[in-house]
N, C-alpha and C positions, 0 to 999 in steps of 0.2 A: 807384228809377227815375232814369235819366239825364235831365238837363234839356236842352231844345232850346236851341241857341245860334244866334243870328242874326247873320250878317255882312251889313252894309250895303254894297252895291256902287255906290251912287249916285255917289261921287266918282271912280270909274273907268269903269264900264260905262254908266251912264246917259247921260253926255254923249258917250261914245264912240259909242253907238248912235244918239243923237238929233242931235248937232251936230258930228260928226266930231272929237271930243276937243278942242274949242276953248274949254272953260271955263277961265278964268284963275284962278290961285291966289288972287288978291285977292278974286275973286267967291265963293270957297269959304269964306273965313275966318269970316264972321259966322255962317253956318249951321252950320259944323263945331263951333263953340263950343257951340251949342244941342244938336247931335247927340251931343256927348260926354256930355251929361246923361242920355241915354236908357238907357244900359246895354247897348249892343250888345256882342256877343262881339268883334267887330273891324270896322274900316273897310277895305274893299279900295279903296285910294285911289291906287294906283301900279301901274305895269307895263303890259303890253300896249302900246298905242299912246301912252300918256301921255308917255313919255320923248321919243319922236320928235316928237310934236306940240308939246310945250313948247318945244323948240329950234327946229324948223322953222317953226312958225306963230305961236307966242305970244311969241317972243323972251324966254323964261324959262329959268332954270336949273332943270332937273327935280329936282336934289338939294335946292335951296332949298325946293321944295314940301313935302318931308317935314318939314324943320325948322320952317317957318312953321306948318304944320298941327298939328304936335306941340305947339307952344307954346300953342295955343288949345284943344287936345284931348289933354291929358296922360293921361287915364284909360283911353281906349279903345286897345287894341292895333291897330297898323297892319299891313295885309296887302297883298301885291302879287301880281300874276299874272306868272309868270316863264315865258318860252317855252323852257324847257329849255336846251340848249346854245346856243341863239340869244339868250338873256338877254332883252333888250328890243329887239333888232335884227332884221335880216333875213338873217343868215348865221350859220354856226357860229363860235363863238369858241374859242380854245385854252383848255385846262384852267386854266392859271394866270390867265387873264383872268376866267374864270368864278369862281374862288376870290376874286380881288380885288374883283370886282363885288358878290358876295354879302356879303363882309366890309364893304365900304363901305355897302351898303344897310342891313345890320343895325346898323352903328355909327350911321348917321343916324336910325334909328328904325323900320325895318321889322322886325316881330316874327314874322310868319307869311308863308311863301312858298308859294303855290299853283303847282305846277309842272305843265306839260303839254308834250307834243310834238304838233304838228298832225297828224302821221302815226301817232301812238301808238307810236312807236319808243322803248321804255322805255330803251334804251341812251343816248338823248340826255337822259335825266333823271338818270342815275347820278351824274355829276360835280356838278351843282348840288345834289343831295340830300346828297352827301358834304360839300360846302362849307357848306351850311346847318347840318348836324349839327356840323361843326367849330366854327362860331362860336356855337352854342347857340341857333339859331333853331328855329322849328317848321316842318317841311316837310309839305306836303300834296300828294299826287299826284292829278292829274285826267285823266280820259279825254276825248278828243275824240269826240263822238258824231255819227254820220250814219246815214242809211238807204241801203243799197245791197245788191246781191246778195252781196257778200263780207263785209259788216258784220253778221254773225249774232250771236245770243246766245253761241254757242260762241267766236266771235272775241273778244267783249268779256270773257268769262270768262277766256280765255287772257291777255289784256292785264292784266286785274285781278290775276291770279295772279302775273304778272311784277312788278307794282307791289308786291304784298305781299312778294315776295322781297327788295325793297329795304329792308325793315324800318323803315318810317316809321310 
């Protein structure tokens, strides 16, 4: 039987949801060292709004966060949330930029990339997944879920089948 693997999202989603992604890297360091001893499958600690908030509100270099946290948590793989072709921004980026961003993220210490497109347009996930495979990272595809008349079970099955076709 397969083991259940737990990804801790505290370092990305908890403060994104509770305090608008304003937790400073220095405030994470002490607890991350302890969290590394738990045996989580991964820490989702980057991506989404963390990049923008680090620059805009915290006056931090978001790339340094990966390095500093990895120094105190060397055992647990790091994971990020990637907005498909939008990366961690608010617009589509050219394919070459996507490849460079993924390469830089992987080189800094991101092991697992969870990719989504807010509109479930799987085409916007193709280049990031290709880039992740190229550098040797682990790609995960994620659906964006909502309830509406057009978001039926059949709709989600179709999107999931498109994701499966990406061979990740």
